[in-house]
C-alpha positions, 0 to 999 in steps of 0.5 A: 500500500502506497500512501501520500500524506499532504501537510498544509502547515507552513514551515514555522508552524511545523517547527513549533509543532515539532518542538512541542510534540516531536512531530509535524502534523503529517508525521502524526498522520504517519504514526497513526496510520502505521498502527493500522497498516504497518507494512504500507509505504508513506511519503510526505508532501508539502504542496506550498513548498518548492517541488511541485506536485508529486510525480505519478500522483495517480500511483498512490492508493490513498492521499491523506490531508493533515490539519494545520493553522491554514485559513482557506478563505485567505488568498495567499500562496499557501492556500492557492498551492494547497487547493491546487494540490487537492484539485489534482488529487480529485483529477487523478481519481485517488481516494482521499481523506482529510481532517480539519484543514484537510476537509476545508481544502477539499471543500474549497477545491470542489467549489464550496466555502469555508469561514471563521466559525461564528460560534467560536472554537472547538478546542479539546473536544467536539461534543455530541457529534450526530450522524445524519441519516446518510452518515449512519449508513455511510462506511466512514462512520461505521461503528460510531454510536448515535452521538459521540465526541472526538478530539478537535482543535479549530476555529474555522468551519465549512460554510457551504458544501460543494454543489453536486456531489457532496453528502453531509454525514455528521454535525453538531451544535457548534459546526453543522458540518463535522463529516462529509463525502465529496465527489468531484471530478474523478475523485472521492474524498471523505473528511471530518472536522475533528482529528481521529489521528490525534493522540491525547498527549498531542491534543494537550499540546495543541491546547497549550499552544492556544492558551492566550487565544482561549483566555481572550475568547473567554473559554478559560479564565486564565492560562493556569486553567488552560494548563489544568485542562491540558494536563487532564488530556495528557494524563488520560493519554498516558493512562487511558484506564484512569476512570477519574480523569475520564470522569473529570473530562466527561468522556467515554471509550470513544475518547479513551480507546485509541481504536475508537478514536481512530475509527474513521482512519480504519474505515477509510483504509478498509472501504476506500483505500483497500479497494483501490489497492486491490484493483491495482494488483497490490493487495 
């Protein structure tokens, strides 16, 4: 299995993330996917940096687009390059998946729109995500309960899904588009607003990196409160059987168990990437 991981985060954000967690966003994806397909080969690509499109893009069995601080509604080189890359993925017919900014790039590439979320941030968890009728039947969300929480760090959201070949698969009270399928050109994309690839320890670091903004927006009284919340996630990541930490965070096994948090990744591999791999005779 050949997988391409596209990182849209700019170099300075990548360096800051590595300093905090030891991994870039794309490297976090590789680590998560490697637990599910240890024998796969992985290539990292930064669409906004020199080098152009990867050669033989259509030879990959799947493309994964990481999250990043990219704001898709900004008209700058990084956004244009990443949207162009996603259009090339659609044109090549390679099945793809993205979380957070990855979803936003696919939406923009196919003609939808993204905006700053007027209802504020989801930082830590996206709560009470509910599949739509289509989502309850869709293989992306196979195994998910009727309502669930998921790791999330975002202030932007999908405003409108692309016209034509898009399905709304899940939403919640903060962001109506929490999961979607987009068919555009020759390609199929599945995406989510939340982060199934994110370990809880890295989620804790993401919370810490946004401490000032969380206080400014009124989500925390002070930076000490932010640290307290981050420490709970970090502790639960290290000791997932700590019922006291799960109780304080108000979470269940959809958060504490890695396999449940990563359910969408496993579903994409099983239902979208594996069939492509088999058709190419690499099973």
